[in-house]
DSSP file (Angstrom, degrees, kcal/mol; ACC not computed):
  #  RESIDUE AA STRUCTURE BP1 BP2  ACC     N-H-->O    O-->H-N    N-H-->O    O-->H-N    TCO  KAPPA ALPHA  PHI   PSI    X-CA   Y-CA   Z-CA
    1    1 A M              0   0    0      0, 0.0    30,-0.0     0, 0.0    33,-0.0   0.000 360.0 360.0 360.0 160.6   -4.5  -22.7 -127.0
    2    2 A P        -     0   0    0      0, 0.0     2,-0.4     0, 0.0     3,-0.2  -0.232 360.0-155.3 -61.4 145.1   -0.8  -22.8 -126.0
    3    3 A E    >   +     0   0    0      1,-0.1     3,-0.8     3,-0.1     5,-0.0  -0.622  30.3 157.3-115.3  68.6    1.8  -23.1 -128.7
    4    4 A F  T 3   +     0   0    0     -2,-0.4    -1,-0.1     1,-0.2     0, 0.0   0.739  67.9  63.2 -70.6 -22.5    4.5  -24.7 -126.6
    5    5 A A  T 3  S+     0   0    0     -3,-0.2    -1,-0.2     1,-0.1    -2,-0.1   0.800  97.7  62.0 -71.2 -27.3    6.3  -26.2 -129.6
    6    6 A N    <   -     0   0    0     -3,-0.8    -1,-0.1     1,-0.1    -3,-0.1  -0.887  68.3-165.4-101.4 109.9    7.0  -22.7 -130.9
    7    7 A P  S    S+     0   0    0      0, 0.0     3,-0.1     0, 0.0    -1,-0.1   0.609  87.5  41.6 -73.6  -9.0    9.2  -20.8 -128.5
    8    8 A F    >   +     0   0    0      1,-0.1     3,-0.7     3,-0.1     0, 0.0  -0.328  65.7 139.0-130.1  52.0    8.4  -17.4 -130.2
    9    9 A P  T 3  S+     0   0    0      0, 0.0    -1,-0.1     0, 0.0    -5,-0.0   0.814  78.2  42.4 -70.2 -26.3    4.6  -17.5 -130.9
   10   10 A G  T 3  S+     0   0    0     -3,-0.1     2,-0.2     2,-0.1    -2,-0.1   0.501  85.9 114.8 -96.7  -3.4    4.1  -13.8 -129.9
   11   11 A N    <   -     0   0    0     -3,-0.7    -3,-0.1     2,-0.0     0, 0.0  -0.435  48.3-160.6 -75.0 139.2    7.1  -12.3 -131.5
   12   12 A V        -     0   0    0     -2,-0.2     4,-0.1     2,-0.1    -2,-0.1  -0.972  18.8-136.2-115.7 130.2    6.5   -9.8 -134.3
   13   13 A P  S    S+     0   0    0      0, 0.0     2,-0.3     0, 0.0    -1,-0.1   0.532  84.0  23.5 -69.3  -1.6    9.5   -9.2 -136.6
   14   14 A R  S    S-     0   0    0      0, 0.0     2,-0.2     0, 0.0    -2,-0.1  -0.918  99.7 -71.7-149.3 173.8    8.9   -5.5 -136.6
   15   15 A E        -     0   0    0     -2,-0.3     2,-0.2     1,-0.1     0, 0.0  -0.520  52.4-127.3 -70.7 135.5    7.3   -2.7 -134.7
   16   16 A M        -     0   0    0     -2,-0.2     2,-0.1     1,-0.1    -1,-0.1  -0.570  14.3-124.1 -85.4 147.3    3.5   -2.8 -134.8
   17   17 A S     >  -     0   0    0     -2,-0.2     4,-2.9     1,-0.1     5,-0.2  -0.375  34.3-102.4 -76.4 168.8    1.4    0.2 -135.8
   18   18 A D  H  > S+     0   0    0      1,-0.2     4,-2.6     2,-0.2     5,-0.2   0.865 124.2  54.4 -62.0 -33.7   -1.3    1.3 -133.4
   19   19 A T  H  > S+     0   0    0      2,-0.2     4,-1.9     1,-0.2    -1,-0.2   0.928 111.1  43.4 -65.4 -43.6   -3.9   -0.4 -135.6
   20   20 A E  H  > S+     0   0    0      2,-0.2     4,-2.3     1,-0.2    -2,-0.2   0.886 112.8  53.1 -69.5 -37.3   -2.0   -3.7 -135.4
   21   21 A L  H  X S+     0   0    0     -4,-2.9     4,-2.7     2,-0.2    -2,-0.2   0.904 107.0  52.4 -62.3 -40.4   -1.4   -3.3 -131.7
   22   22 A A  H  X S+     0   0    0     -4,-2.6     4,-1.8     1,-0.2    -1,-0.2   0.925 110.2  47.8 -62.3 -41.2   -5.1   -2.7 -131.2
   23   23 A R  H  X S+     0   0    0     -4,-1.9     4,-1.6     1,-0.2    -1,-0.2   0.880 111.9  50.3 -68.0 -34.8   -5.9   -6.0 -133.0
   24   24 A A  H  X S+     0   0    0     -4,-2.3     4,-1.8     1,-0.2    -2,-0.2   0.891 109.3  50.6 -67.9 -39.1   -3.2   -7.8 -131.0
   25   25 A I  H  X S+     0   0    0     -4,-2.7     4,-2.4     2,-0.2    -1,-0.2   0.849 105.8  56.9 -67.5 -32.9   -4.7   -6.4 -127.7
   26   26 A M  H  X S+     0   0    0     -4,-1.8     4,-2.2     1,-0.2    -1,-0.2   0.893 107.7  48.0 -62.7 -39.2   -8.2   -7.7 -128.9
   27   27 A L  H  X S+     0   0    0     -4,-1.6     4,-2.3     2,-0.2    -2,-0.2   0.855 109.1  53.3 -67.4 -35.4   -6.6  -11.1 -129.2
   28   28 A D  H  X S+     0   0    0     -4,-1.8     4,-2.2     2,-0.2    -2,-0.2   0.914 108.4  50.1 -65.0 -41.7   -5.1  -10.8 -125.7
   29   29 A I  H  X S+     0   0    0     -4,-2.4     4,-2.4     1,-0.2     5,-0.2   0.935 111.0  48.9 -60.1 -46.5   -8.6   -9.9 -124.4
   30   30 A A  H  X S+     0   0    0     -4,-2.2     4,-2.3     1,-0.2    -1,-0.2   0.891 109.4  52.7 -61.9 -37.7  -10.0  -13.0 -126.1
   31   31 A A  H  X S+     0   0    0     -4,-2.3     4,-2.1     2,-0.2    -1,-0.2   0.914 109.1  49.3 -62.7 -42.5   -7.2  -15.1 -124.6
   32   32 A E  H  X S+     0   0    0     -4,-2.2     4,-2.1     2,-0.2    -2,-0.2   0.903 112.4  47.3 -63.1 -43.7   -8.0  -13.9 -121.1
   33   33 A L  H  X S+     0   0    0     -4,-2.4     4,-2.2     2,-0.2    -1,-0.2   0.852 110.5  52.7 -68.3 -35.2  -11.7  -14.6 -121.5
   34   34 A E  H  X S+     0   0    0     -4,-2.3     4,-2.6    -5,-0.2    -2,-0.2   0.898 108.1  51.2 -65.6 -38.8  -10.9  -18.0 -122.9
   35   35 A A  H  X S+     0   0    0     -4,-2.1     4,-2.9     2,-0.2     5,-0.3   0.911 108.0  51.9 -67.7 -40.3   -8.8  -18.7 -119.8
   36   36 A V  H  X S+     0   0    0     -4,-2.1     4,-2.5     1,-0.2     5,-0.2   0.942 110.8  48.6 -60.6 -43.6  -11.7  -17.6 -117.6
   37   37 A H  H  X S+     0   0    0     -4,-2.2     4,-2.5     1,-0.2    -2,-0.2   0.943 113.1  47.8 -59.9 -47.7  -14.0  -20.0 -119.4
   38   38 A L  H  X S+     0   0    0     -4,-2.6     4,-2.2     1,-0.2    -2,-0.2   0.918 112.8  46.3 -60.6 -46.1  -11.4  -22.8 -119.1
   39   39 A Y  H  X S+     0   0    0     -4,-2.9     4,-2.4     2,-0.2    -1,-0.2   0.881 113.2  49.0 -68.8 -37.1  -10.8  -22.3 -115.4
   40   40 A L  H  X S+     0   0    0     -4,-2.5     4,-2.6    -5,-0.3    -1,-0.2   0.903 109.9  52.9 -66.7 -39.3  -14.5  -22.1 -114.5
   41   41 A A  H  X S+     0   0    0     -4,-2.5     4,-1.0    -5,-0.2    -2,-0.2   0.915 110.8  46.8 -59.0 -44.4  -15.1  -25.3 -116.6
   42   42 A H  H  < S+     0   0    0     -4,-2.2     4,-0.4     2,-0.2     3,-0.3   0.899 111.6  51.6 -62.8 -41.5  -12.4  -27.1 -114.6
   43   43 A M  H >< S+     0   0    0     -4,-2.4     3,-1.0     1,-0.2    -2,-0.2   0.905 111.0  46.9 -63.3 -40.6  -13.8  -25.7 -111.3
   44   44 A E  H 3< S+     0   0    0     -4,-2.6    -1,-0.2     1,-0.2    -2,-0.2   0.709 108.2  58.2 -74.3 -17.0  -17.3  -26.9 -112.2
   45   45 A A  T 3< S+     0   0    0     -4,-1.0     2,-0.3    -3,-0.3    -1,-0.2   0.420 100.4  66.0 -91.6  -1.3  -15.9  -30.4 -113.2
   46   46 A T    <   -     0   0    0     -3,-1.0     0, 0.0    -4,-0.4     0, 0.0  -0.850  55.8-158.8-122.8 157.7  -14.3  -31.2 -109.8
   47   47 A T        +     0   0    0     -2,-0.3     2,-0.6     5,-0.0    -1,-0.1   0.434  61.7 115.8-106.7  -2.8  -15.4  -31.9 -106.3
   48   48 A N     >  -     0   0    0      1,-0.2     4,-2.2     2,-0.1     5,-0.1  -0.571  53.9-158.8 -70.6 115.2  -12.0  -31.0 -104.9
   49   49 A E  H  > S+     0   0    0     -2,-0.6     4,-2.1     1,-0.2     5,-0.2   0.851  88.8  53.0 -69.1 -37.9  -12.8  -27.9 -102.7
   50   50 A D  H  > S+     0   0    0      2,-0.2     4,-2.2     1,-0.2    -1,-0.2   0.937 110.9  46.7 -61.2 -47.7   -9.2  -26.7 -102.7
   51   51 A A  H  > S+     0   0    0      1,-0.2     4,-3.1     2,-0.2     5,-0.3   0.905 109.9  54.2 -62.0 -41.5   -9.0  -26.8 -106.5
   52   52 A K  H  X S+     0   0    0     -4,-2.2     4,-2.2     1,-0.2    -1,-0.2   0.922 109.2  48.0 -59.4 -41.8  -12.3  -25.0 -106.8
   53   53 A K  H  X S+     0   0    0     -4,-2.1     4,-2.5     2,-0.2    -2,-0.2   0.939 115.5  43.7 -63.3 -47.2  -11.1  -22.1 -104.6
   54   54 A V  H  X S+     0   0    0     -4,-2.2     4,-2.4     2,-0.2     5,-0.2   0.926 114.2  49.3 -65.6 -46.1   -7.9  -21.8 -106.5
   55   55 A L  H  X S+     0   0    0     -4,-3.1     4,-2.4     2,-0.2    -1,-0.2   0.901 112.3  48.6 -62.5 -41.0   -9.5  -22.1 -110.0
   56   56 A Y  H  X S+     0   0    0     -4,-2.2     4,-2.4    -5,-0.3    -2,-0.2   0.937 111.5  49.5 -64.8 -45.7  -12.1  -19.5 -109.1
   57   57 A D  H  X S+     0   0    0     -4,-2.5     4,-1.6     1,-0.2    -2,-0.2   0.895 112.6  47.3 -60.3 -39.8   -9.5  -17.1 -107.8
   58   58 A V  H  X S+     0   0    0     -4,-2.4     4,-1.9     2,-0.2    -1,-0.2   0.893 108.6  54.5 -69.3 -39.8   -7.4  -17.4 -110.9
   59   59 A A  H  X S+     0   0    0     -4,-2.4     4,-1.7     1,-0.2    -2,-0.2   0.918 107.8  50.3 -60.6 -42.7  -10.4  -17.0 -113.1
   60   60 A L  H  X S+     0   0    0     -4,-2.4     4,-1.5     1,-0.2    -1,-0.2   0.865 107.4  54.1 -64.7 -34.0  -11.2  -13.7 -111.4
   61   61 A E  H  X S+     0   0    0     -4,-1.6     4,-2.1     1,-0.2    -1,-0.2   0.879 104.9  54.5 -62.8 -37.6   -7.6  -12.6 -111.9
   62   62 A E  H  X S+     0   0    0     -4,-1.9     4,-2.6     1,-0.2    -1,-0.2   0.855 104.2  54.2 -67.4 -34.2   -8.0  -13.3 -115.6
   63   63 A L  H  X S+     0   0    0     -4,-1.7     4,-2.2     2,-0.2    -1,-0.2   0.879 106.2  52.8 -68.9 -31.9  -11.1  -11.0 -115.6
   64   64 A V  H  X S+     0   0    0     -4,-1.5     4,-2.5     2,-0.2    -2,-0.2   0.927 109.1  49.3 -62.6 -42.9   -8.9   -8.3 -114.1
   65   65 A H  H  X S+     0   0    0     -4,-2.1     4,-2.9     1,-0.2     5,-0.2   0.912 108.8  52.5 -61.5 -40.7   -6.4   -8.9 -116.9
   66   66 A A  H  X S+     0   0    0     -4,-2.6     4,-2.2     1,-0.2    -1,-0.2   0.902 110.2  49.1 -60.3 -39.1   -9.2   -8.6 -119.5
   67   67 A G  H  X S+     0   0    0     -4,-2.2     4,-2.6     2,-0.2    -1,-0.2   0.907 110.5  49.5 -65.1 -42.2  -10.2   -5.3 -117.9
   68   68 A E  H  X S+     0   0    0     -4,-2.5     4,-2.4     1,-0.2    -2,-0.2   0.924 113.4  46.0 -63.9 -43.7   -6.7   -4.0 -118.0
   69   69 A F  H  X S+     0   0    0     -4,-2.9     4,-3.0     2,-0.2    -1,-0.2   0.887 111.8  52.7 -66.4 -37.0   -6.3   -5.0 -121.7
   70   70 A T  H  X S+     0   0    0     -4,-2.2     4,-2.3    -5,-0.2    -2,-0.2   0.928 109.2  48.5 -63.9 -44.0   -9.7   -3.5 -122.5
   71   71 A S  H  X S+     0   0    0     -4,-2.6     4,-1.3     2,-0.2    -2,-0.2   0.932 112.6  49.1 -59.5 -46.4   -8.7   -0.2 -120.8
   72   72 A L  H  X S+     0   0    0     -4,-2.4     4,-2.6     1,-0.2     3,-0.3   0.906 108.1  54.1 -59.1 -42.8   -5.4   -0.3 -122.8
   73   73 A L  H  X S+     0   0    0     -4,-3.0     4,-3.3     1,-0.2     7,-0.2   0.918 105.6  52.6 -58.2 -43.6   -7.3   -1.0 -126.0
   74   74 A Y  H  < S+     0   0    0     -4,-2.3    -1,-0.2     1,-0.2     7,-0.2   0.809 111.9  46.9 -66.5 -26.9   -9.5    2.1 -125.5
   75   75 A R  H  < S+     0   0    0     -4,-1.3    -1,-0.2    -3,-0.3    -2,-0.2   0.895 117.3  41.0 -79.0 -39.4   -6.4    4.2 -125.1
   76   76 A V  H  < S+     0   0    0     -4,-2.6    -2,-0.2     1,-0.3    -3,-0.2   0.855 131.2  26.8 -71.9 -36.7   -4.7    2.8 -128.1
   77   77 A D    >X  -     0   0    0     -4,-3.3     4,-1.3    -5,-0.2     3,-0.8  -0.805  66.7-178.4-131.2  86.9   -7.9    2.8 -130.2
   78   78 A P  H 3> S+     0   0    0      0, 0.0     4,-2.7     0, 0.0     5,-0.2   0.795  82.0  63.9 -59.8 -26.6  -10.3    5.5 -129.0
   79   79 A V  H 3> S+     0   0    0      2,-0.2     4,-2.8     1,-0.2     5,-0.2   0.915 100.2  52.7 -64.2 -41.0  -12.9    4.4 -131.6
   80   80 A S  H <> S+     0   0    0     -3,-0.8     4,-2.5    -7,-0.2    -1,-0.2   0.932 110.5  47.5 -58.8 -46.6  -13.1    1.0 -129.9
   81   81 A G  H  X S+     0   0    0     -4,-1.3     4,-2.4    -7,-0.2    -2,-0.2   0.915 112.2  48.7 -60.7 -45.9  -13.8    2.7 -126.6
   82   82 A A  H  X S+     0   0    0     -4,-2.7     4,-2.0     1,-0.2    -1,-0.2   0.905 113.1  48.2 -64.1 -40.5  -16.4    5.1 -128.1
   83   83 A K  H  X S+     0   0    0     -4,-2.8     4,-2.0     2,-0.2    -1,-0.2   0.886 110.0  51.3 -68.3 -37.5  -18.2    2.2 -129.8
   84   84 A A  H  X S+     0   0    0     -4,-2.5     4,-2.2    -5,-0.2    -2,-0.2   0.901 109.1  51.0 -65.1 -38.9  -18.1    0.1 -126.6
   85   85 A Q  H  X S+     0   0    0     -4,-2.4     4,-2.6     2,-0.2    -2,-0.2   0.883 107.2  54.5 -64.8 -38.3  -19.7    3.1 -124.7
   86   86 A E  H  X S+     0   0    0     -4,-2.0     4,-2.6     1,-0.2    -1,-0.2   0.925 108.9  48.5 -56.5 -44.4  -22.4    3.3 -127.4
   87   87 A G  H  X S+     0   0    0     -4,-2.0     4,-2.2     2,-0.2    -2,-0.2   0.898 110.7  49.6 -64.2 -41.6  -23.1   -0.4 -126.8
   88   88 A F  H  X S+     0   0    0     -4,-2.2     4,-2.5     1,-0.2    -2,-0.2   0.927 113.4  47.6 -60.0 -46.0  -23.3    0.2 -123.0
   89   89 A D  H  X S+     0   0    0     -4,-2.6     4,-2.7     1,-0.2     5,-0.2   0.897 109.7  52.1 -63.0 -42.2  -25.6    3.1 -123.5
   90   90 A E  H  X S+     0   0    0     -4,-2.6     4,-3.2     2,-0.2    -1,-0.2   0.928 111.6  45.9 -62.0 -46.4  -27.9    1.2 -125.9
   91   91 A V  H  X S+     0   0    0     -4,-2.2     4,-2.7     1,-0.2     5,-0.3   0.921 112.4  52.2 -64.5 -41.9  -28.3   -1.8 -123.5
   92   92 A S  H  X>S+     0   0    0     -4,-2.5     4,-1.4    -5,-0.2     5,-0.8   0.924 114.6  41.5 -57.5 -46.2  -29.0    0.6 -120.6
   93   93 A E  H  <5S+     0   0    0     -4,-2.7    -2,-0.2     2,-0.2    -1,-0.2   0.933 115.0  50.8 -68.7 -44.5  -31.6    2.4 -122.6
   94   94 A L  H  <5S+     0   0    0     -4,-3.2    -2,-0.2    -5,-0.2    -1,-0.2   0.914 124.7  26.5 -58.2 -44.8  -33.1   -0.7 -124.0
   95   95 A L  H  <5S-     0   0    0     -4,-2.7    -1,-0.2    -5,-0.2    -2,-0.2   0.520  93.1-136.4 -96.6 -10.3  -33.4   -2.5 -120.7
   96   96 A K  T  <5 +     0   0    0     -4,-1.4    -3,-0.2    -5,-0.3     2,-0.1   0.933  47.6 170.9  49.3  46.7  -33.7    0.6 -118.4
   97   97 A I      < -     0   0    0     -5,-0.8     2,-0.3    -6,-0.3    -1,-0.1  -0.449  27.1-156.5 -89.0 162.6  -31.3   -1.2 -116.1
   98   98 A R        -     0   0    0     -2,-0.1     5,-0.0    -3,-0.1    -1,-0.0  -0.883  35.3 -90.4-124.4 159.6  -29.5    0.0 -113.1
   99   99 A A    >>  -     0   0    0     -2,-0.3     4,-2.1     1,-0.1     3,-0.7  -0.418  45.1-108.5 -65.7 149.8  -26.4   -1.3 -111.6
  100  100 A P  H 3> S+     0   0    0      0, 0.0     4,-2.4     0, 0.0     5,-0.2   0.860 119.3  53.5 -52.2 -41.4  -27.1   -4.0 -108.9
  101  101 A A  H 3> S+     0   0    0      1,-0.2     4,-2.3     2,-0.2     5,-0.2   0.890 108.5  49.8 -61.1 -39.8  -26.1   -1.7 -106.1
  102  102 A E  H <> S+     0   0    0     -3,-0.7     4,-2.5     2,-0.2    -1,-0.2   0.894 109.1  52.5 -67.2 -38.3  -28.6    1.0 -107.3
  103  103 A V  H  X S+     0   0    0     -4,-2.1     4,-2.4     2,-0.2    -2,-0.2   0.947 110.4  46.8 -59.7 -49.9  -31.3   -1.7 -107.6
  104  104 A V  H  X S+     0   0    0     -4,-2.4     4,-2.4     1,-0.2     5,-0.2   0.918 112.8  50.6 -63.0 -43.3  -30.8   -2.8 -104.0
  105  105 A Q  H  X S+     0   0    0     -4,-2.3     4,-2.2    -5,-0.2    -1,-0.2   0.924 110.8  48.1 -59.7 -44.2  -30.7    0.9 -102.8
  106  106 A L  H  X S+     0   0    0     -4,-2.5     4,-2.4     2,-0.2    -1,-0.2   0.876 110.4  51.5 -65.1 -39.6  -34.0    1.7 -104.6
  107  107 A E  H  X S+     0   0    0     -4,-2.4     4,-2.3     2,-0.2    -1,-0.2   0.880 110.3  49.1 -67.5 -36.0  -35.7   -1.4 -103.2
  108  108 A E  H  X S+     0   0    0     -4,-2.4     4,-2.2     2,-0.2    -2,-0.2   0.893 111.0  49.8 -67.9 -37.8  -34.7   -0.4  -99.7
  109  109 A Q  H  X S+     0   0    0     -4,-2.2     4,-2.4     2,-0.2    -2,-0.2   0.916 111.0  49.8 -65.4 -42.3  -35.9    3.1 -100.2
  110  110 A E  H  X S+     0   0    0     -4,-2.4     4,-2.9     2,-0.2    -2,-0.2   0.926 111.3  48.6 -60.9 -46.8  -39.3    1.8 -101.5
  111  111 A R  H  X S+     0   0    0     -4,-2.3     4,-2.5     1,-0.2    -1,-0.2   0.899 111.7  49.2 -63.5 -40.3  -39.7   -0.6  -98.5
  112  112 A A  H  X S+     0   0    0     -4,-2.2     4,-1.7     2,-0.2    -1,-0.2   0.897 113.1  46.7 -64.6 -39.9  -38.9    2.3  -96.1
  113  113 A E  H  X S+     0   0    0     -4,-2.4     4,-1.6     2,-0.2    -2,-0.2   0.927 112.8  50.4 -66.3 -44.1  -41.4    4.6  -97.9
  114  114 A D  H  X S+     0   0    0     -4,-2.9     4,-1.0     1,-0.2    -2,-0.2   0.920 112.7  45.8 -60.2 -43.9  -44.0    1.8  -97.9
  115  115 A S  H  < S+     0   0    0     -4,-2.5    -1,-0.2     1,-0.2    -2,-0.2   0.794 113.3  48.5 -73.4 -24.2  -43.6    1.1  -94.2
  116  116 A S  H  < S+     0   0    0     -4,-1.7    -1,-0.2    -5,-0.2    -2,-0.2   0.724 113.2  47.3 -85.8 -19.6  -43.6    4.7  -93.1
  117  117 A S  H  < S+     0   0    0     -4,-1.6     2,-0.2    -5,-0.1    -2,-0.2   0.579 101.8  74.2 -94.1 -11.7  -46.8    5.6  -95.1
  118  118 A S  S  < S-     0   0    0     -4,-1.0    -4,-0.0    -5,-0.2     0, 0.0  -0.564  91.3 -90.6-101.3 165.0  -48.9    2.6  -94.1
  119  119 A A        -     0   0    0     -2,-0.2    -1,-0.1     1,-0.1    -2,-0.1  -0.326  58.3 -84.1 -65.8 153.5  -50.7    1.9  -90.9
  120  120 A P    >   -     0   0    0      0, 0.0     3,-2.3     0, 0.0    -1,-0.1  -0.340  42.0-115.4 -59.3 144.3  -48.7   -0.1  -88.3
  121  121 A P  T 3  S+     0   0    0      0, 0.0    -2,-0.1     0, 0.0    -6,-0.0   0.714 111.3  64.3 -60.2 -22.2  -49.0   -3.8  -89.0
  122  122 A W  T 3  S+     0   0    0      2,-0.0     2,-0.5     5,-0.0     5,-0.1   0.627  86.1  84.9 -78.6 -10.9  -50.9   -4.5  -85.8
  123  123 A L    <   +     0   0    0     -3,-2.3     2,-0.2     4,-0.1    -4,-0.1  -0.796  57.4 171.0 -91.1 129.2  -53.8   -2.3  -86.9
  124  124 A T     >  -     0   0    0     -2,-0.5     4,-2.1     1,-0.1     5,-0.2  -0.763  49.5 -99.0-127.8 172.4  -56.4   -4.2  -89.0
  125  125 A V  H  > S+     0   0    0     -2,-0.2     4,-1.9     1,-0.2     5,-0.2   0.922 125.0  52.0 -58.2 -43.5  -59.8   -3.2  -90.3
  126  126 A G  H  > S+     0   0    0      1,-0.2     4,-2.0     2,-0.2    -1,-0.2   0.884 109.0  48.9 -63.1 -41.0  -61.4   -5.2  -87.4
  127  127 A S  H  > S+     0   0    0      1,-0.2     4,-2.2     2,-0.2    -1,-0.2   0.849 109.3  52.9 -72.1 -31.3  -59.2   -3.4  -84.8
  128  128 A L  H  X S+     0   0    0     -4,-2.1     4,-2.0     2,-0.2    -1,-0.2   0.873 107.9  50.5 -69.1 -34.7  -60.2    0.0  -86.2
  129  129 A V  H  X S+     0   0    0     -4,-1.9     4,-2.6     2,-0.2    -2,-0.2   0.903 109.7  52.1 -65.8 -39.7  -63.9   -0.9  -86.0
  130  130 A E  H  X S+     0   0    0     -4,-2.0     4,-2.8     2,-0.2     5,-0.2   0.938 109.3  48.8 -58.2 -48.9  -63.3   -1.9  -82.3
  131  131 A V  H  X S+     0   0    0     -4,-2.2     4,-2.0     1,-0.2    -1,-0.2   0.903 112.9  47.6 -62.0 -40.1  -61.6    1.4  -81.6
  132  132 A E  H  X S+     0   0    0     -4,-2.0     4,-1.9     2,-0.2    -1,-0.2   0.892 111.9  50.0 -66.3 -39.0  -64.5    3.3  -83.2
  133  133 A T  H  X S+     0   0    0     -4,-2.6     4,-1.0     2,-0.2    -2,-0.2   0.902 111.1  48.4 -68.0 -40.9  -67.1    1.2  -81.3
  134  134 A E  H  X S+     0   0    0     -4,-2.8     4,-0.6     1,-0.2     3,-0.4   0.892 110.5  52.5 -66.3 -37.1  -65.3    1.8  -78.0
  135  135 A A  H >< S+     0   0    0     -4,-2.0     3,-0.8     1,-0.2    -1,-0.2   0.893 107.4  51.3 -66.5 -37.5  -65.2    5.6  -78.7
  136  136 A S  H 3< S+     0   0    0     -4,-1.9    -1,-0.2     1,-0.2    -2,-0.2   0.697 104.4  58.5 -74.8 -17.5  -68.9    5.7  -79.5
  137  137 A E  H 3< S+     0   0    0     -4,-1.0    -1,-0.2    -3,-0.4    -2,-0.2   0.602  84.6 101.5 -83.4 -13.3  -69.7    4.0  -76.1
  138  138 A E  S << S-     0   0    0     -3,-0.8     5,-0.1    -4,-0.6    -3,-0.0  -0.359  88.1 -95.4 -68.0 149.7  -67.9    6.7  -74.1
  139  139 A P    >>  -     0   0    0      0, 0.0     3,-2.2     0, 0.0     4,-0.7  -0.357  37.4-109.7 -62.9 149.8  -70.2    9.3  -72.4
  140  140 A A  G >4 S+     0   0    0      1,-0.3     3,-0.6     2,-0.2    -2,-0.1   0.786 116.7  54.4 -54.5 -35.1  -70.7   12.4  -74.5
  141  141 A G  G 34 S+     0   0    0      1,-0.2    -1,-0.3     3,-0.0    -3,-0.0   0.642 102.6  58.2 -73.7 -15.3  -68.6   14.5  -72.1
  142  142 A M  G <4 S+     0   0    0     -3,-2.2    -1,-0.2     2,-0.0    -2,-0.2   0.656  82.5  99.5 -91.2 -15.9  -65.6   12.2  -72.4
  143  143 A R    <<        0   0    0     -4,-0.7    -7,-0.0    -3,-0.6    -8,-0.0  -0.445 360.0 360.0 -76.4 147.4  -65.2   12.5  -76.2
  144  144 A G              0   0    0     -2,-0.1    -1,-0.1     0, 0.0    -3,-0.0   0.410 360.0 360.0 -92.2 360.0  -62.5   14.8  -77.5
């Protein structure tokens, strides 16, 4: 939470090592995510549509900030980046998930394949029987 009483809450009296900087960036990421939570909670607690729009927009901006800090963290501490990638890979393997856009694309492909391989929707078993019956009633010389 804000420390308005202390005008220098983020000041460090010396230069930080990369290890200390990585830990500070982790706190920055946590602060951004906490802000997202706070803004979304406020958005959900009001009926004021203008406030909802602004709070949601600001929450999305905080997610961008969290992403920026995360990218910086992975540059400052490559082990964090490698471990995060391991986690992404494990979840992907565990759940056999795809990105939402990939899922939509696969569903559309499956629908297209299903519709192209099946009989037209206006043909039914009954209509096929009728076609066969009509063909059998034709004179022998007329059949192909």
